[in-house]
Structures are given as structure tokens and as C-alpha cells.
C-alpha positions in Angstrom: -26.2 12.3 -28.1 -26.0 15.7 -27.1 -28.7 14.9 -24.5 -26.8 12.0 -23.2 -23.5 14.1 -22.9 -25.5 17.3 -21.0 -27.0 14.2 -18.4 -23.3 13.3 -18.0 -21.9 16.5 -17.3 -24.7 17.2 -14.8 -24.4 14.3 -13.0 -20.3 15.2 -12.2 -21.6 18.6 -10.9 -24.1 16.6 -8.7 -21.5 13.9 -7.7 -19.0 17.1 -6.0 -22.3 18.1 -4.0 -22.5 14.6 -2.4 -19.8 15.8 0.3 -22.5 18.3 1.8 -24.8 15.4 2.5 -24.8 12.7 4.7 -25.3 8.6 3.5 -26.3 8.0 -0.2 -24.4 9.6 -2.9 -26.3 12.4 -4.4 -26.1 10.7 -8.3 -27.4 7.1 -6.7 -30.5 8.4 -5.4 -33.9 8.1 -7.4 -35.6 11.1 -8.8 -38.4 10.8 -6.5 -35.7 10.2 -3.3 -35.4 13.0 -0.6 -32.1 14.6 -0.1 -30.5 12.8 2.7 -29.4 15.2 5.7 -27.1 18.1 5.2 -23.5 17.6 6.5 -23.0 20.8 8.4 -19.2 20.6 8.3 -18.2 20.7 4.7 -21.2 23.4 4.8 -19.0 25.6 7.2 -16.1 24.8 5.0 -17.6 26.5 1.8 -17.6 29.4 3.7 -15.1 32.2 2.9 -12.3 31.8 5.4 -12.7 35.1 7.0 -16.3 33.9 7.5 -14.8 30.9 9.8 -13.7 30.9 13.0 -12.6 28.0 15.4 -13.5 27.4 19.4 -10.7 29.2 20.7 -11.4 32.5 18.4 -15.2 33.0 18.4 -15.8 36.1 20.1 -19.1 35.3 21.4 -18.5 31.6 22.4 -17.5 31.2 26.3 -15.8 28.0 26.9 -16.0 26.8 30.6 -13.2 23.9 31.7 -14.1 21.7 34.8 -11.6 21.5 37.6 -8.9 19.6 36.9 -8.9 20.0 33.5 -6.1 18.9 31.3 -6.2 19.9 27.8 -3.4 17.5 26.4 -5.6 14.4 28.0 -9.0 15.6 26.5 -10.3 13.6 23.8 -13.7 14.2 22.7 -16.0 11.5 23.2 -19.7 12.9 23.5 -21.5 15.9 22.2 -24.3 16.5 24.1 -27.4 18.5 23.2 -27.7 22.2 23.2 -29.5 22.9 27.0 -30.9 26.3 28.2 -30.0 27.0 31.1 -30.0 30.3 33.8 -26.5 30.8 32.1 -28.1 30.6 28.9 -27.7 28.0 26.2 -24.7 26.0 26.9 -23.5 22.4 24.9 -21.3 20.1 27.1 -18.5 17.8 25.8 -17.7 14.9 27.6 -14.1 13.5 27.0 -12.9 9.8 27.3 -12.0 10.7 30.8 -15.2 12.0 31.7 -14.3 15.5 32.2 -16.7 18.0 30.6 -16.0 21.3 28.9 -19.3 23.5 28.8 -19.4 25.7 25.6 -21.7 28.8 25.8 -23.0 31.1 23.0 -26.5 31.8 20.7 -28.8 28.4 20.7 -28.6 28.4 16.9 -24.9 28.7 16.9 -24.4 26.0 19.6 -26.6 23.7 17.5 -24.5 24.0 14.0 -21.7 23.4 16.6 -23.0 20.4 18.2 -23.5 18.8 14.8 -20.2 19.7 13.4 -18.0 18.3 16.3 -19.8 14.7 16.3 -17.6 14.5 13.4 -14.7 15.1 15.6 -15.3 12.4 18.1 -11.9 10.9 19.1 -10.0 13.5 18.5 -7.8 16.1 21.2 -9.2 19.0 22.2 -6.3 20.9 21.2 -6.8 19.9 17.7 -10.7 20.1 17.7 -10.3 24.0 19.5 -8.2 25.3 16.8 -10.5 24.0 13.8 -12.2 26.6 11.5 -15.7 25.1 12.0 -17.9 27.8 13.6 -19.6 30.0 11.1 -19.1 33.9 11.6 -23.3 34.0 11.5 -25.7 31.7 11.6 -27.5 33.2 8.4 -24.4 32.7 6.8 -24.4 29.2 7.5 -28.4 28.9 6.5 -27.3 30.9 3.1 -24.7 28.6 1.8 -26.9 25.8 3.0 -29.8 26.8 0.8 -27.5 27.7 -2.0 -26.1 24.1 -1.8 -29.9 22.7 -1.9 -30.9 25.0 -4.1 -28.2 23.7 -7.0 -28.5 20.2 -6.0 -32.5 20.7 -6.5 -31.7 22.2 -10.4 -29.2 19.8 -11.4 -32.0 17.0 -10.0 -34.8 18.7 -12.1 -32.3 19.3 -14.8 -31.4 15.7 -15.1 -34.9 14.4 -15.1 -35.9 16.6 -17.5 -33.2 15.2 -20.2 -33.7 11.9 -18.8 -37.8 12.4 -19.8 -36.8 13.8 -23.0 -34.6 11.0 -23.7 -37.1 8.1 -22.7 -40.0 9.9 -25.0 -38.0 9.5 -28.0 -37.1 6.1 -27.4 -40.7 5.5 -26.5 -41.5 6.8 -29.5 -38.5 5.3 -32.1 -39.9 2.0 -30.6 -43.2 2.1 -30.4 -43.4 1.5 -26.7 -46.0 2.9 -23.9 -44.5 5.1 -21.5 -46.7 3.5 -19.0 -46.9 0.1 -19.4 -43.9 -0.9 -21.8 -46.6 -2.3 -24.5 -45.5 -2.3 -27.9 -48.1 0.1 -29.9 -49.2 -0.7 -33.3 -48.5 1.7 -36.1 
């Protein structure tokens, strides 16, 4: 019973980490399944508030608005890919009215921003630019991401180990062969 209680506790901890991944909840994954893709937004939100910036306040981000740009009318519709241009790496955002915003900055940071902005489609630019969605450094983001993945891998391994231990006890108790489910004569 103690092992079952420990499994439940670990599954509860594992469930908390589901928000950091896209798709299937972690508690529904079979042990042999790979982890789903990371959800970048919650990773950034897990950083200390002094380690997060908005698009408006990040010092190394340059925002270029096209001609006739009206902030109040811009609703994010499409997040482009990071392109390498003569001016450096750029990320193009397109609004519902086909107006364009171009964000310039480091390539790695723009890739993180593009992943996060996918979650804010159909939002107004005036609110999106104020969200604290940018990590201070790419290293901060990667460190937090690796910490989350490491914790999840450890929890899954511990759950599997406890489950295997329970399975062995049950197989021995009932004289069932682990591999084939056959009853053995003792």
C-alpha cells in the first residue's frame, strides 16, 4: 500500500508539469512514449519576474511598424518564421488587416518569441506587446526548460520503478509469469 501511495503522490507531481508540454497530459502517457513538445509560454512564465520582459520593454528587440500602422486595429493573425536578412534576424507578424510588424533581435530569442506568439493569435497588439513573454536570456529559457524536462523524466522513471516493483510482487504472489501471464506451478 505504501508503494501505491508513493505512485499517487508522484503522479500528482507529474500532472503539475503537464502545462509545460503540448498535447497529451503527461499522466496519460505510457512509460515508453516520448515526451510531447515543450510549450514555451509556460516555461518563460516559470522564470522569475525580473527575468522576463515584454516586447515593448526588452532592450535588444527592435520593432518596426509598417506605414499606416494603427496599433488599435492590429490583431495578430500570423506569426512568420525567423528570417535572416541584411538587417539581421527578423520575425514578421501579420495582422488580420494584412498590416505587418517586423521584430528584430537575436535569432535564438526570436525563435522563442515566435513559438510563444503562436499562443496569442487573434489578440490585439496593444495587449500582446505588454505581456511578459520574453526571457531575459536564451540561456535562462534553456536552463528552465532542461530543469522541467529533467524533473519530468525523473518522476516518470520513479513511477515506472515503483510500478515494476508492485508488478513483481503481484506476479510472485499469484504465480504468474511476468512475460506471458501464465500461471506457474509451485
